[in-house]
C-alpha positions in Angstrom: 106.9 137.7 247.7 106.8 140.6 245.6 106.9 140.1 240.8 106.9 142.8 238.1 105.7 140.5 235.0 105.8 141.5 231.3 104.8 139.7 228.1 107.7 139.4 226.0 108.7 138.1 222.7 111.8 137.0 223.2 113.7 138.2 227.0 117.8 137.8 228.6 120.2 138.4 230.7 124.0 138.8 230.8 126.4 139.1 232.9 130.2 140.2 232.5 128.5 140.9 228.5 127.8 137.2 228.4 124.5 136.0 228.4 123.3 133.5 230.9 119.4 133.1 230.4 117.6 133.8 227.5 113.5 133.1 226.5 111.4 133.4 222.9 107.9 134.7 223.4 106.2 134.5 227.3 107.2 136.4 230.5 109.8 137.8 231.9 110.0 138.1 235.7 111.2 140.8 237.7 111.3 138.5 241.8 111.8 140.3 244.6 111.5 138.3 248.0 110.7 140.6 251.0 111.1 140.0 254.6 108.4 137.4 256.5 108.1 135.8 253.2 108.7 131.7 253.2 108.1 129.0 250.2 104.0 129.0 250.6 104.7 132.1 249.4 106.7 130.9 246.7 105.0 128.5 245.7 101.2 130.4 245.2 103.1 132.8 243.4 104.7 130.5 240.6 100.9 128.8 240.7 99.5 132.3 240.1 102.0 133.4 237.5 101.9 130.6 235.4 97.4 130.5 235.7 97.3 134.0 234.4 96.1 135.2 231.5 97.6 137.5 229.9 98.6 135.8 226.1 96.3 136.2 223.3 93.4 133.5 222.1 92.4 133.6 218.6 90.0 136.2 219.7 93.0 138.4 220.5 91.3 138.7 223.3 94.0 138.3 226.8 92.6 134.8 227.7 95.5 132.3 227.8 98.3 131.6 231.0 101.9 130.6 230.1 100.3 127.4 230.3 98.0 127.4 228.2 100.5 128.9 225.2 103.6 126.8 225.7 105.7 129.8 227.2 108.7 130.2 228.8 109.6 132.5 231.8 113.0 134.6 232.1 113.1 134.5 236.3 115.4 137.6 237.3 116.0 138.9 240.8 115.6 142.4 241.5 115.4 143.5 245.2 115.0 147.1 244.2 111.0 146.2 243.8 110.8 146.3 248.0 112.0 149.8 247.2 110.2 152.3 249.7 110.4 156.0 248.7 108.4 157.5 251.4 110.9 159.7 252.0 112.7 161.5 251.1 115.0 161.1 247.0 116.9 158.0 248.1 114.7 154.7 247.8 115.7 152.2 250.9 115.1 148.8 250.3 114.2 147.2 254.2 111.4 145.4 253.4 113.4 143.5 251.0 114.5 140.1 253.2 117.5 139.0 253.4 120.2 138.2 250.8 120.6 134.8 252.3 117.2 134.5 252.5 116.0 136.2 249.6 118.2 133.9 247.5 116.6 131.1 248.6 113.2 132.0 247.8 114.1 133.0 244.8 115.7 129.7 243.6 112.6 127.9 245.3 110.5 130.1 243.3 111.7 128.7 240.1 112.0 125.1 241.3 108.6 125.8 241.9 107.1 127.4 238.5 109.6 125.0 236.4 107.6 121.9 238.7 104.7 123.3 237.4 105.5 122.6 233.6 106.8 126.5 232.2 111.0 125.9 230.8 112.6 129.1 232.6 115.5 130.5 232.5 117.5 132.6 235.1 119.7 136.1 235.9 122.1 134.7 238.4 121.5 136.9 241.8 122.7 138.8 243.5 125.3 139.8 240.3 125.1 142.6 238.3 122.7 142.1 235.1 121.7 143.1 231.7 118.3 142.8 231.0 117.1 142.6 227.2 113.4 142.4 226.5 110.4 143.2 224.1 107.7 143.2 225.9 104.3 142.5 223.7 101.9 145.1 224.2 103.4 146.2 225.9 101.5 143.9 228.6 103.0 144.9 232.8 101.7 143.4 235.6 102.6 144.1 239.5 101.7 140.9 242.0 102.3 140.4 246.0 101.4 137.4 247.0 
C-alpha cells in the first residue's frame, strides 16, 4: 500500500459540495491500494502511521505520534498515487489494485487505524472529491509498505 501523509491543523473532504469528512489537528492520509496488496500490508501501514513521530514535543522537535497528541485522521482513497510517469506525458495507473479490491483494502485500512484508537473520518471511495487542508509545517511524507 502507498500513502501520502500530511500533518494538518484541519482538513475536510466534500462530494457534490457537501462535506462528508472533516478533522481538526492530525493527518490527512491519501491512500492507494496497489496490485498484490493484502489486509496484512494495510494493517502494517496503519500501525506504522499511528506511531509516526511528526508532531512537535515541548521542545519543538518532531517527536510525538498521532496517538501521543490525540490527533485525528482524514483518510481519502487516491488511486492516482499509483501513477507511472516513466513513459510519455500521460500517467498510467495499472499498478493500482482493481476497484473492488482497492475498496475492500481501503475500508480495511480505515478500520485498522480506528482500532488503534485513532478517530477517523473518510472520503467516499471512487467519488469525485474536493479535499481542503491546512498543511501544518508543511510536513508531507510518502510511505510504501
